[in-house]
PyMOL commands that place a pseudoatom at each C-alpha (Angstrom):
pseudoatom trace, name=CA, resn=MET, resi=1, chain=A, elem=C, hetatm=0, pos=[120.114, 114.692, 88.438]
pseudoatom trace, name=CA, resn=SER, resi=2, chain=A, elem=C, hetatm=0, pos=[117.387, 112.263, 89.362]
pseudoatom trace, name=CA, resn=VAL, resi=3, chain=A, elem=C, hetatm=0, pos=[116.564, 111.598, 93.020]
pseudoatom trace, name=CA, resn=ASP, resi=4, chain=A, elem=C, hetatm=0, pos=[118.403, 108.254, 92.815]
pseudoatom trace, name=CA, resn=GLU, resi=5, chain=A, elem=C, hetatm=0, pos=[121.501, 109.903, 91.315]
pseudoatom trace, name=CA, resn=THR, resi=6, chain=A, elem=C, hetatm=0, pos=[121.395, 112.645, 93.952]
pseudoatom trace, name=CA, resn=MET, resi=7, chain=A, elem=C, hetatm=0, pos=[121.111, 110.113, 96.793]
pseudoatom trace, name=CA, resn=SER, resi=8, chain=A, elem=C, hetatm=0, pos=[123.934, 107.989, 95.376]
pseudoatom trace, name=CA, resn=GLY, resi=9, chain=A, elem=C, hetatm=0, pos=[126.185, 111.030, 95.043]
pseudoatom trace, name=CA, resn=MET, resi=10, chain=A, elem=C, hetatm=0, pos=[125.284, 112.182, 98.545]
pseudoatom trace, name=CA, resn=ARG, resi=11, chain=A, elem=C, hetatm=0, pos=[126.080, 108.778, 100.057]
pseudoatom trace, name=CA, resn=ASP, resi=12, chain=A, elem=C, hetatm=0, pos=[129.449, 108.810, 98.298]
pseudoatom trace, name=CA, resn=LEU, resi=13, chain=A, elem=C, hetatm=0, pos=[130.271, 112.322, 99.561]
pseudoatom trace, name=CA, resn=VAL, resi=14, chain=A, elem=C, hetatm=0, pos=[129.220, 111.493, 103.132]
pseudoatom trace, name=CA, resn=PHE, resi=15, chain=A, elem=C, hetatm=0, pos=[131.278, 108.297, 103.132]
pseudoatom trace, name=CA, resn=ARG, resi=16, chain=A, elem=C, hetatm=0, pos=[134.376, 110.084, 101.811]
pseudoatom trace, name=CA, resn=ALA, resi=17, chain=A, elem=C, hetatm=0, pos=[133.884, 113.075, 104.151]
pseudoatom trace, name=CA, resn=ARG, resi=18, chain=A, elem=C, hetatm=0, pos=[133.692, 110.809, 107.208]
pseudoatom trace, name=CA, resn=ALA, resi=19, chain=A, elem=C, hetatm=0, pos=[136.806, 108.990, 106.012]
pseudoatom trace, name=CA, resn=GLY, resi=20, chain=A, elem=C, hetatm=0, pos=[138.634, 112.301, 105.485]
pseudoatom trace, name=CA, resn=ARG, resi=21, chain=A, elem=C, hetatm=0, pos=[139.021, 111.669, 101.757]
pseudoatom trace, name=CA, resn=LEU, resi=22, chain=A, elem=C, hetatm=0, pos=[137.284, 114.662, 100.142]
pseudoatom trace, name=CA, resn=ARG, resi=23, chain=A, elem=C, hetatm=0, pos=[139.221, 116.522, 97.472]
pseudoatom trace, name=CA, resn=SER, resi=24, chain=A, elem=C, hetatm=0, pos=[139.854, 120.213, 98.095]
pseudoatom trace, name=CA, resn=SER, resi=25, chain=A, elem=C, hetatm=0, pos=[137.866, 121.058, 94.960]
pseudoatom trace, name=CA, resn=GLU, resi=26, chain=A, elem=C, hetatm=0, pos=[134.796, 119.504, 96.619]
pseudoatom trace, name=CA, resn=VAL, resi=27, chain=A, elem=C, hetatm=0, pos=[134.848, 121.878, 99.580]
pseudoatom trace, name=CA, resn=THR, resi=28, chain=A, elem=C, hetatm=0, pos=[135.951, 125.184, 98.074]
pseudoatom trace, name=CA, resn=GLU, resi=29, chain=A, elem=C, hetatm=0, pos=[132.723, 126.442, 96.498]
pseudoatom trace, name=CA, resn=GLY, resi=30, chain=A, elem=C, hetatm=0, pos=[129.601, 127.685, 98.267]
pseudoatom trace, name=CA, resn=THR, resi=31, chain=A, elem=C, hetatm=0, pos=[127.343, 124.977, 99.617]
pseudoatom trace, name=CA, resn=ILE, resi=32, chain=A, elem=C, hetatm=0, pos=[124.017, 124.492, 101.319]
pseudoatom trace, name=CA, resn=THR, resi=33, chain=A, elem=C, hetatm=0, pos=[124.242, 121.987, 104.134]
pseudoatom trace, name=CA, resn=ILE, resi=34, chain=A, elem=C, hetatm=0, pos=[121.221, 119.920, 105.142]
pseudoatom trace, name=CA, resn=SER, resi=35, chain=A, elem=C, hetatm=0, pos=[121.261, 118.701, 108.727]
pseudoatom trace, name=CA, resn=SER, resi=36, chain=A, elem=C, hetatm=0, pos=[118.795, 116.167, 110.116]
pseudoatom trace, name=CA, resn=LEU, resi=37, chain=A, elem=C, hetatm=0, pos=[118.028, 116.748, 113.767]
pseudoatom trace, name=CA, resn=GLY, resi=38, chain=A, elem=C, hetatm=0, pos=[115.734, 113.753, 114.135]
pseudoatom trace, name=CA, resn=ALA, resi=39, chain=A, elem=C, hetatm=0, pos=[118.377, 111.444, 115.554]
pseudoatom trace, name=CA, resn=VAL, resi=40, chain=A, elem=C, hetatm=0, pos=[118.771, 113.659, 118.608]
pseudoatom trace, name=CA, resn=GLY, resi=41, chain=A, elem=C, hetatm=0, pos=[115.079, 114.559, 118.905]
pseudoatom trace, name=CA, resn=ALA, resi=42, chain=A, elem=C, hetatm=0, pos=[115.573, 118.303, 118.309]
pseudoatom trace, name=CA, resn=GLU, resi=43, chain=A, elem=C, hetatm=0, pos=[112.786, 120.156, 116.535]
pseudoatom trace, name=CA, resn=ALA, resi=44, chain=A, elem=C, hetatm=0, pos=[114.629, 123.273, 115.347]
pseudoatom trace, name=CA, resn=MET, resi=45, chain=A, elem=C, hetatm=0, pos=[118.063, 124.829, 115.216]
pseudoatom trace, name=CA, resn=ALA, resi=46, chain=A, elem=C, hetatm=0, pos=[119.839, 128.115, 114.660]
pseudoatom trace, name=CA, resn=GLY, resi=47, chain=A, elem=C, hetatm=0, pos=[122.778, 127.028, 112.558]
pseudoatom trace, name=CA, resn=VAL, resi=48, chain=A, elem=C, hetatm=0, pos=[126.192, 128.617, 112.351]
pseudoatom trace, name=CA, resn=ILE, resi=49, chain=A, elem=C, hetatm=0, pos=[127.429, 129.072, 108.809]
pseudoatom trace, name=CA, resn=PHE, resi=50, chain=A, elem=C, hetatm=0, pos=[131.109, 128.476, 108.096]
pseudoatom trace, name=CA, resn=PRO, resi=51, chain=A, elem=C, hetatm=0, pos=[132.486, 129.507, 104.675]
pseudoatom trace, name=CA, resn=PRO, resi=52, chain=A, elem=C, hetatm=0, pos=[132.247, 128.204, 102.033]
pseudoatom trace, name=CA, resn=GLN, resi=53, chain=A, elem=C, hetatm=0, pos=[128.724, 127.406, 103.224]
pseudoatom trace, name=CA, resn=VAL, resi=54, chain=A, elem=C, hetatm=0, pos=[126.088, 129.913, 102.210]
pseudoatom trace, name=CA, resn=ALA, resi=55, chain=A, elem=C, hetatm=0, pos=[123.131, 128.327, 104.007]
pseudoatom trace, name=CA, resn=LEU, resi=56, chain=A, elem=C, hetatm=0, pos=[122.145, 125.619, 106.441]
pseudoatom trace, name=CA, resn=VAL, resi=57, chain=A, elem=C, hetatm=0, pos=[118.785, 123.805, 106.385]
pseudoatom trace, name=CA, resn=GLY, resi=58, chain=A, elem=C, hetatm=0, pos=[117.735, 121.968, 109.546]
pseudoatom trace, name=CA, resn=LEU, resi=59, chain=A, elem=C, hetatm=0, pos=[115.065, 119.251, 109.440]
pseudoatom trace, name=CA, resn=GLY, resi=60, chain=A, elem=C, hetatm=0, pos=[113.595, 118.724, 112.883]
pseudoatom trace, name=CA, resn=ALA, resi=61, chain=A, elem=C, hetatm=0, pos=[112.437, 115.477, 114.410]
pseudoatom trace, name=CA, resn=PRO, resi=62, chain=A, elem=C, hetatm=0, pos=[108.978, 114.419, 113.210]
pseudoatom trace, name=CA, resn=LYS, resi=63, chain=A, elem=C, hetatm=0, pos=[106.302, 115.098, 115.836]
pseudoatom trace, name=CA, resn=LEU, resi=64, chain=A, elem=C, hetatm=0, pos=[102.620, 114.190, 115.908]
pseudoatom trace, name=CA, resn=ARG, resi=65, chain=A, elem=C, hetatm=0, pos=[100.649, 117.454, 116.167]
pseudoatom trace, name=CA, resn=PRO, resi=66, chain=A, elem=C, hetatm=0, pos=[97.077, 118.665, 115.763]
pseudoatom trace, name=CA, resn=TRP, resi=67, chain=A, elem=C, hetatm=0, pos=[96.750, 120.083, 112.230]
pseudoatom trace, name=CA, resn=ILE, resi=68, chain=A, elem=C, hetatm=0, pos=[93.846, 121.787, 110.505]
pseudoatom trace, name=CA, resn=VAL, resi=69, chain=A, elem=C, hetatm=0, pos=[92.853, 120.015, 107.282]
pseudoatom trace, name=CA, resn=GLU, resi=70, chain=A, elem=C, hetatm=0, pos=[89.882, 121.441, 105.369]
pseudoatom trace, name=CA, resn=GLY, resi=71, chain=A, elem=C, hetatm=0, pos=[88.536, 123.068, 108.541]
pseudoatom trace, name=CA, resn=ALA, resi=72, chain=A, elem=C, hetatm=0, pos=[88.883, 119.986, 110.768]
pseudoatom trace, name=CA, resn=VAL, resi=73, chain=A, elem=C, hetatm=0, pos=[91.594, 119.245, 113.314]
pseudoatom trace, name=CA, resn=GLU, resi=74, chain=A, elem=C, hetatm=0, pos=[93.452, 116.039, 112.499]
pseudoatom trace, name=CA, resn=PRO, resi=75, chain=A, elem=C, hetatm=0, pos=[96.619, 114.452, 113.851]
pseudoatom trace, name=CA, resn=ARG, resi=76, chain=A, elem=C, hetatm=0, pos=[99.538, 114.915, 111.448]
pseudoatom trace, name=CA, resn=THR, resi=77, chain=A, elem=C, hetatm=0, pos=[103.223, 114.168, 111.594]
pseudoatom trace, name=CA, resn=VAL, resi=78, chain=A, elem=C, hetatm=0, pos=[104.969, 117.527, 111.231]
pseudoatom trace, name=CA, resn=VAL, resi=79, chain=A, elem=C, hetatm=0, pos=[108.631, 118.353, 110.628]
pseudoatom trace, name=CA, resn=THR, resi=80, chain=A, elem=C, hetatm=0, pos=[109.973, 121.830, 111.372]
pseudoatom trace, name=CA, resn=LEU, resi=81, chain=A, elem=C, hetatm=0, pos=[112.344, 123.273, 108.762]
pseudoatom trace, name=CA, resn=THR, resi=82, chain=A, elem=C, hetatm=0, pos=[114.816, 125.988, 109.719]
pseudoatom trace, name=CA, resn=LEU, resi=83, chain=A, elem=C, hetatm=0, pos=[117.082, 127.977, 107.431]
pseudoatom trace, name=CA, resn=SER, resi=84, chain=A, elem=C, hetatm=0, pos=[120.189, 129.962, 108.322]
pseudoatom trace, name=CA, resn=VAL, resi=85, chain=A, elem=C, hetatm=0, pos=[121.524, 132.111, 105.483]
pseudoatom trace, name=CA, resn=ASP, resi=86, chain=A, elem=C, hetatm=0, pos=[124.662, 134.166, 104.948]
pseudoatom trace, name=CA, resn=HIS, resi=87, chain=A, elem=C, hetatm=0, pos=[123.164, 137.561, 104.092]
pseudoatom trace, name=CA, resn=ARG, resi=88, chain=A, elem=C, hetatm=0, pos=[126.299, 138.507, 102.196]
pseudoatom trace, name=CA, resn=VAL, resi=89, chain=A, elem=C, hetatm=0, pos=[125.188, 135.948, 99.610]
pseudoatom trace, name=CA, resn=SER, resi=90, chain=A, elem=C, hetatm=0, pos=[121.385, 136.019, 99.784]
pseudoatom trace, name=CA, resn=ASP, resi=91, chain=A, elem=C, hetatm=0, pos=[118.681, 138.298, 101.078]
pseudoatom trace, name=CA, resn=GLY, resi=92, chain=A, elem=C, hetatm=0, pos=[115.668, 137.317, 103.169]
pseudoatom trace, name=CA, resn=ARG, resi=93, chain=A, elem=C, hetatm=0, pos=[113.299, 137.197, 100.205]
pseudoatom trace, name=CA, resn=GLN, resi=94, chain=A, elem=C, hetatm=0, pos=[115.470, 134.681, 98.335]
pseudoatom trace, name=CA, resn=ALA, resi=95, chain=A, elem=C, hetatm=0, pos=[115.848, 132.631, 101.510]
pseudoatom trace, name=CA, resn=ALA, resi=96, chain=A, elem=C, hetatm=0, pos=[112.078, 132.574, 102.050]
pseudoatom trace, name=CA, resn=ARG, resi=97, chain=A, elem=C, hetatm=0, pos=[111.503, 131.449, 98.466]
pseudoatom trace, name=CA, resn=PHE, resi=98, chain=A, elem=C, hetatm=0, pos=[114.120, 128.720, 98.840]
pseudoatom trace, name=CA, resn=ILE, resi=99, chain=A, elem=C, hetatm=0, pos=[112.671, 127.307, 102.061]
pseudoatom trace, name=CA, resn=ALA, resi=100, chain=A, elem=C, hetatm=0, pos=[109.116, 127.432, 100.646]
pseudoatom trace, name=CA, resn=GLU, resi=101, chain=A, elem=C, hetatm=0, pos=[110.239, 125.488, 97.562]
pseudoatom trace, name=CA, resn=PHE, resi=102, chain=A, elem=C, hetatm=0, pos=[112.212, 123.032, 99.704]
pseudoatom trace, name=CA, resn=GLN, resi=103, chain=A, elem=C, hetatm=0, pos=[109.170, 122.553, 101.940]
pseudoatom trace, name=CA, resn=SER, resi=104, chain=A, elem=C, hetatm=0, pos=[106.880, 121.883, 98.984]
pseudoatom trace, name=CA, resn=HIS, resi=105, chain=A, elem=C, hetatm=0, pos=[109.215, 119.145, 97.713]
pseudoatom trace, name=CA, resn=ILE, resi=106, chain=A, elem=C, hetatm=0, pos=[109.505, 117.540, 101.154]
pseudoatom trace, name=CA, resn=ALA, resi=107, chain=A, elem=C, hetatm=0, pos=[105.701, 117.552, 101.487]
pseudoatom trace, name=CA, resn=SER, resi=108, chain=A, elem=C, hetatm=0, pos=[105.241, 116.121, 97.955]
pseudoatom trace, name=CA, resn=PRO, resi=109, chain=A, elem=C, hetatm=0, pos=[108.358, 114.152, 96.999]
pseudoatom trace, name=CA, resn=GLU, resi=110, chain=A, elem=C, hetatm=0, pos=[106.709, 112.983, 93.783]
pseudoatom trace, name=CA, resn=THR, resi=111, chain=A, elem=C, hetatm=0, pos=[107.303, 116.518, 92.459]
pseudoatom trace, name=CA, resn=LEU, resi=112, chain=A, elem=C, hetatm=0, pos=[111.043, 115.803, 92.430]
for i in range(1, 112): cmd.bond("trace and resi %d" % i, "trace and resi %d" % (i + 1))
show_as sticks, trace
zoom trace
C-alpha cells in the first residue's frame, strides 16, 4: 500500500476501534502496535504485549538535543524509538533489524 492508503486505512481502524466497531477478524491475527508517547511528553516506554500482539513500537516525544553531524555538534530534534517483542515469535536479531529499518524510514520518509 502507498503511504496515503496506509494512513487512510489506519484512520478507519482507529475510528472503528474507538467506537467499538472492529470485526473479530481484525483483531485475531498477530499485530505490531505503534504507540505515540508525544502527547504525554514521555520519551521512552517498556510496553506490555497482549496477544495477539507480537510487538509494540513506542515513539517518544521529540526533544531538541545536541547531535554530532560530520564531526560538529548541532542541535537536532530527536525521537527515541523503543521496541518490545514477544520472544516466542521473534528473536532479538530480527527485532533489531526491524527497529533499524523502521528508524531509517522515520528519518527519511521519502524512502516509503
